[in-house]
C-alpha positions, 0 to 999 in steps of 0.5 A: 731833453732841451729846455723849452719856454713852457718849462720856465713859464711853469717855474716863474717868479711871478707866481711865487708869494714873496712877502716876508720871505728870504729870497736867495737869488743866483745872479750873474754879476761877473762884471769887469772891475778895474781899480775897484770900479765896475767898468761895464754894469750891463749884467747888473742892470739886467738883474734889476727887474727881478730884484725890484720885483722881490723887494716890491713884493716885500721879500728880502733879496739875498743875491749871490754871484761869482767874480772871476776865477779866484784861487781862495780868498782874493780881495781884488775879486771881492764883490764890494764894487758890485754892491756899490754900483748896484746900490747906486742904480737901485737908489737904495743901500745894498748890504755887502755881507762879509762872506757867503756862508757861516754864522756871521752871514746867517746873523746878517741875513736875519737882520734884513727887513722886508724890501731890503737887499744884500749881496753875498761875497764871491762864491768862488772864494770856496772850491765847493762852488765849482765842485758842486759840493753838497755840504757847501750847497747846504750851507748856502741853502740855509740863507733862504726860504725861496730860491731864484735862478736869474743867472742865465749866463751861469746856467750851463754850469753844474755848480753848487749855487746853480745846481746843488742849492735849488734841489734843496728848496721846496720853492725854486723858480726862474727869475725874470731875466732867465725867463726872458732869455729862454723866451727869446732864444726859444723863438729861434729854435721853435718858430723863427719867422723866415727868412732866417739868417745866422751870422757867425764869427769869432776865432774858433769853429770848434766853439760853434760847431754844434750850434751850426749843425743844429741850426742847419735845419732851421736857417735859410742862410749862414754868413760866416766871418771872423777867424773861423771863416778861414777854416771853412775857406781852407776846407773849400780849397781856398788859399788862406795864407797865415790866417788862423785855421783849426786844422783838426776841424777842416774836415768837419767844416767841409762836412758842414758845407756839404750838408748845407748844399744838400739841405739848401742852406746858403753859406756865404764866406768872405770874398775879400779881406783886410790882411796883415803880417802881424796883428800887432802891426795894424799899420801893415794892413792892406786889402786883399781881394782873392787868395790870401798870400803866404805870410799874410793873415786875415783880420777882418772881412773886406768891403765887398764881403760887407756889401754881400753880407748886407745884401744877404740880410735884406728881407730877413725876418729873423737874424741871429748874430754870434761872434765878431767878424774881425779883430774888432778890439783893434779899430783898424780891424773893426769895420766889418763888425761895426757895419754889420752891427749898424745894418742890424740896428736898421732892420726894425722889422726883423727879430734880431738876437745877439748871442752874447760874448764878444758880439754883445760887447761889440753892440754895446761898444757902438751904442746900438744895444737898444736897437736889437730885439734881444742881447743875451747875457750868456755867451757859453750858456747861449751857445749851449741853449742853441745847441739844443742842450738842457742847461743844468741850472734849469733842469735843477729848477724843474726837478726841484719843482717836481720834488716839491709836489 
């Protein structure tokens, strides 16, 4: 059964006594770090309401996260820069612990006073985290009296800190960020205001196929751009030149187009493009209105497509956007993504949800985050939620709560 808002409200941090308790919090602070400095602190800031709630209630906040994909202990993937940035944002010290398990860590946690915050070292320094090893989970669980999952971005992973640990607690609940994510995404699946328009982009149809299939029963329109549009175009018999196509998904794309026609959902594909011979040579770019010639690849939607997409968004009451509409990291190919982001920013009367990942990064890039209704902190987790799947992290909370009764 898919996660629902009522499930998470029933497990809310707001209802748990925290004074004097060691509160073990799974956060998602897997942020970009370069030269020992955090480059983007969005995920850190999104965790602040939960951390502040715990310390304001007299709890001892013991945070745990992963960073990157280390192979054993790698100093370059230490969470020390995260602790430093969090300390700066909180305006009070965050104690960086030397490890995430072991006697020394237990000793340091024991020294915490009510209202203080500590951060465990990178969970993925141990293979037991990703393997959901029971022994590793038990070691972590000794550090807390209350467990909180506030890492929506990792809740689709059945890892030890997300799945194994909460099952060992009598008191396990959802943090404020997790609650907010479920609240906003549930609105899309349960009672979206109509017209409801979904915008999909990015490289691969395969990443979003199940979301598209699930949303066909809810949306009025789908606007498809990015590289994934060329798989749909090829399935419709349109020339795509050397554009990126998932050939093994062409039949599936055709099936979706057929299904949309039968259910009355309007699917809009780009009518023109920005094309290049090589993505590495933006000086070679040119507009293409119509079939894409052999040897050329689409890297952005063109001006006619931008205007058509804007027209289709007019009057929408709910919009979901997941995936950029071109290779937006390169300025010459970012026009479509930027124009649609700015259009959404101006739609103040609509619910506008940005589904994490690159689309969230694009909104941040153009400094439009405060103009959106919600920007998800979880790329993969957001997609799986919108597919209608149960997320292991939330399922573990539910089962822990049931077992504690």
